[in-house]
KOLLOVO-264993 format. One record per residue (C-alpha): residue number from 1; x, y, z. Coordinates in pm, 1 decimal, decimal comma, always signed. Layout:
<nodes>
<n = NUM; east = X; north = Y; up = Z>
...
</nodes>
This chain:
<nodes>
<n = 1; east = -90,5; north = -7572,8; up = -4471,1>
<n = 2; east = +149,6; north = -7805,8; up = -4269,8>
<n = 3; east = +176,1; north = -8154,4; up = -4406,5>
<n = 4; east = +202,6; north = -8419,4; up = -4150,5>
<n = 5; east = +99,7; north = -8726,1; up = -4325,7>
<n = 6; east = +46,4; north = -8870,7; up = -4669,0>
<n = 7; east = -316,6; north = -8961,0; up = -4772,4>
<n = 8; east = -465,7; north = -9297,6; up = -4880,9>
<n = 9; east = -484,4; north = -9152,3; up = -5231,9>
<n = 10; east = -106,1; north = -9131,8; up = -5224,4>
<n = 11; east = -79,4; north = -9490,4; up = -5092,7>
<n = 12; east = -322,3; north = -9618,4; up = -5383,3>
<n = 13; east = -96,3; north = -9440,3; up = -5627,6>
<n = 14; east = +231,1; north = -9619,9; up = -5495,9>
<n = 15; east = +67,1; north = -9942,5; up = -5525,4>
<n = 16; east = -0,7; north = -9894,8; up = -5893,5>
<n = 17; east = +343,9; north = -9808,6; up = -5981,7>
<n = 18; east = +581,3; north = -10038,2; up = -6201,4>
<n = 19; east = +913,9; north = -9886,6; up = -6081,7>
<n = 20; east = +1049,9; north = -9990,1; up = -5732,6>
<n = 21; east = +961,9; north = -9795,0; up = -5414,5>
<n = 22; east = +1219,0; north = -9679,9; up = -5165,4>
<n = 23; east = +1196,3; north = -9829,9; up = -4817,0>
<n = 24; east = +1089,9; north = -9508,1; up = -4634,1>
<n = 25; east = +881,8; north = -9382,2; up = -4927,2>
<n = 26; east = +610,4; north = -9200,4; up = -4695,1>
<n = 27; east = +875,2; north = -9023,5; up = -4494,9>
<n = 28; east = +1028,9; north = -8896,9; up = -4831,2>
<n = 29; east = +714,1; north = -8784,8; up = -4970,7>
<n = 30; east = +620,4; north = -8600,3; up = -4641,4>
<n = 31; east = +957,5; north = -8417,0; up = -4669,8>
<n = 32; east = +913,3; north = -8338,4; up = -5030,0>
<n = 33; east = +555,3; north = -8183,7; up = -4983,3>
<n = 34; east = +712,1; north = -7999,7; up = -4662,6>
<n = 35; east = +946,8; north = -7821,2; up = -4901,4>
<n = 36; east = +657,3; north = -7661,8; up = -5076,7>
<n = 37; east = +818,6; north = -7678,3; up = -5421,1>
<n = 38; east = +585,6; north = -7886,9; up = -5617,2>
<n = 39; east = +381,4; north = -7713,3; up = -5871,1>
<n = 40; east = +555,1; north = -7361,6; up = -5798,3>
<n = 41; east = +629,9; north = -7106,6; up = -6075,5>
<n = 42; east = +947,9; north = -7116,8; up = -6287,1>
<n = 43; east = +1236,6; north = -6986,7; up = -6074,1>
<n = 44; east = +1528,4; north = -6783,0; up = -6252,5>
<n = 45; east = +1793,4; north = -6926,2; up = -6028,5>
<n = 46; east = +1698,8; north = -7281,1; up = -6098,1>
<n = 47; east = +1662,9; north = -7210,1; up = -6479,9>
<n = 48; east = +2007,8; north = -7045,8; up = -6467,7>
<n = 49; east = +2145,6; north = -7368,3; up = -6322,1>
<n = 50; east = +1993,7; north = -7587,6; up = -6577,6>
<n = 51; east = +2116,8; north = -7369,6; up = -6864,6>
<n = 52; east = +2450,9; north = -7363,3; up = -6704,6>
<n = 53; east = +2473,7; north = -7739,2; up = -6691,0>
<n = 54; east = +2361,8; north = -7775,2; up = -7046,5>
<n = 55; east = +2630,7; north = -7555,3; up = -7171,5>
<n = 56; east = +2919,3; north = -7710,7; up = -6946,9>
<n = 57; east = +2831,2; north = -8069,7; up = -7011,3>
<n = 58; east = +2705,4; north = -8032,9; up = -7358,1>
<n = 59; east = +2363,7; north = -8195,4; up = -7286,4>
<n = 60; east = +2073,1; north = -8143,6; up = -7490,4>
<n = 61; east = +1828,6; north = -8202,9; up = -7210,5>
<n = 62; east = +1883,8; north = -8095,4; up = -6832,6>
<n = 63; east = +1640,2; north = -8129,1; up = -6567,9>
<n = 64; east = +1573,7; north = -8051,3; up = -6203,0>
<n = 65; east = +1299,0; north = -8322,6; up = -6099,6>
<n = 66; east = +1107,6; north = -8394,7; up = -5789,5>
<n = 67; east = +954,0; north = -8741,1; up = -5769,9>
<n = 68; east = +606,6; north = -8714,3; up = -5615,7>
<n = 69; east = +361,0; north = -9036,9; up = -5555,1>
<n = 70; east = +285,9; north = -9085,0; up = -5892,6>
<n = 71; east = +483,3; north = -8826,2; up = -6122,5>
<n = 72; east = +796,4; north = -8672,6; up = -6183,7>
<n = 73; east = +753,7; north = -8307,9; up = -6190,8>
<n = 74; east = +1029,2; north = -8072,8; up = -6337,7>
<n = 75; east = +1115,3; north = -7766,8; up = -6121,2>
<n = 76; east = +1332,5; north = -7645,7; up = -6405,4>
<n = 77; east = +1391,9; north = -7782,6; up = -6746,3>
<n = 78; east = +1621,5; north = -7716,2; up = -7041,8>
<n = 79; east = +1567,6; north = -7880,7; up = -7373,0>
<n = 80; east = +1238,6; north = -8050,7; up = -7290,0>
<n = 81; east = +885,6; north = -7897,8; up = -7316,4>
<n = 82; east = +701,9; north = -8140,8; up = -7075,3>
<n = 83; east = +639,5; north = -8013,4; up = -6738,1>
<n = 84; east = +617,5; north = -8357,6; up = -6586,9>
<n = 85; east = +609,9; north = -8730,3; up = -6656,4>
<n = 86; east = +448,9; north = -9031,5; up = -6493,7>
<n = 87; east = +676,8; north = -9165,3; up = -6221,1>
<n = 88; east = +711,4; north = -9505,3; up = -6403,4>
<n = 89; east = +908,6; north = -9308,3; up = -6676,4>
<n = 90; east = +1124,9; north = -9133,0; up = -6435,7>
<n = 91; east = +1497,1; north = -9226,7; up = -6425,9>
<n = 92; east = +1503,2; north = -9038,6; up = -6110,7>
<n = 93; east = +1259,7; north = -9291,8; up = -5957,0>
<n = 94; east = +1568,7; north = -9519,8; up = -5928,7>
<n = 95; east = +1810,4; north = -9246,0; up = -5785,1>
<n = 96; east = +1600,6; north = -9224,2; up = -5471,7>
<n = 97; east = +1614,2; north = -9594,8; up = -5387,1>
<n = 98; east = +1938,5; north = -9584,4; up = -5238,2>
<n = 99; east = +1957,9; north = -9469,3; up = -4853,4>
<n = 100; east = +2304,6; north = -9321,9; up = -4907,1>
<n = 101; east = +2282,9; north = -9086,1; up = -5204,4>
<n = 102; east = +2528,2; north = -9150,2; up = -5480,9>
<n = 103; east = +2568,3; north = -9065,3; up = -5859,3>
<n = 104; east = +2358,6; north = -9283,4; up = -6096,0>
<n = 105; east = +2536,6; north = -9313,4; up = -6429,0>
<n = 106; east = +2352,4; north = -9460,7; up = -6741,8>
<n = 107; east = +2613,5; north = -9485,4; up = -7024,6>
<n = 108; east = +2348,1; north = -9585,6; up = -7279,7>
<n = 109; east = +1985,8; north = -9605,2; up = -7163,3>
<n = 110; east = +1917,4; north = -9802,8; up = -7479,1>
<n = 111; east = +2091,2; north = -10086,9; up = -7352,9>
<n = 112; east = +1996,3; north = -10055,4; up = -6976,1>
<n = 113; east = +1723,1; north = -10314,9; up = -6876,5>
<n = 114; east = +1556,1; north = -10057,7; up = -6644,6>
<n = 115; east = +1518,9; north = -9798,0; up = -6935,1>
<n = 116; east = +1528,5; north = -9962,6; up = -7271,9>
<n = 117; east = +1156,2; north = -10000,3; up = -7321,8>
<n = 118; east = +1091,2; north = -9648,8; up = -7166,8>
<n = 119; east = +916,2; north = -9437,4; up = -7443,8>
<n = 120; east = +1132,8; north = -9138,9; up = -7386,4>
<n = 121; east = +1430,7; north = -9326,9; up = -7467,3>
<n = 122; east = +1518,3; north = -9292,9; up = -7851,9>
</nodes>
């Protein structure tokens, strides 16, 4: 199935979000859907990568996440049972705001205004 537009349902979901929306969100969603990765089965190559990152960086949780219209879906996860979260809870919802990709570092989410009220922050 070729995806050439987003739906009105997607637009409605975007209007209900509490997190900022990228300027070219409809274009980003089209490209995401055309990749055909959302809701696919686990993939050993992705899982090896998340496991390797967890060991190398000594992190208890490592995720490969895709930001859909109203959710963050995990293509691969290490140290977290959930398969997805609402987009309003996604740290990655902030990483996609930049037109020029860059690394986002959050030294302590408990002190960051964007994340301190997030229920996943301990």
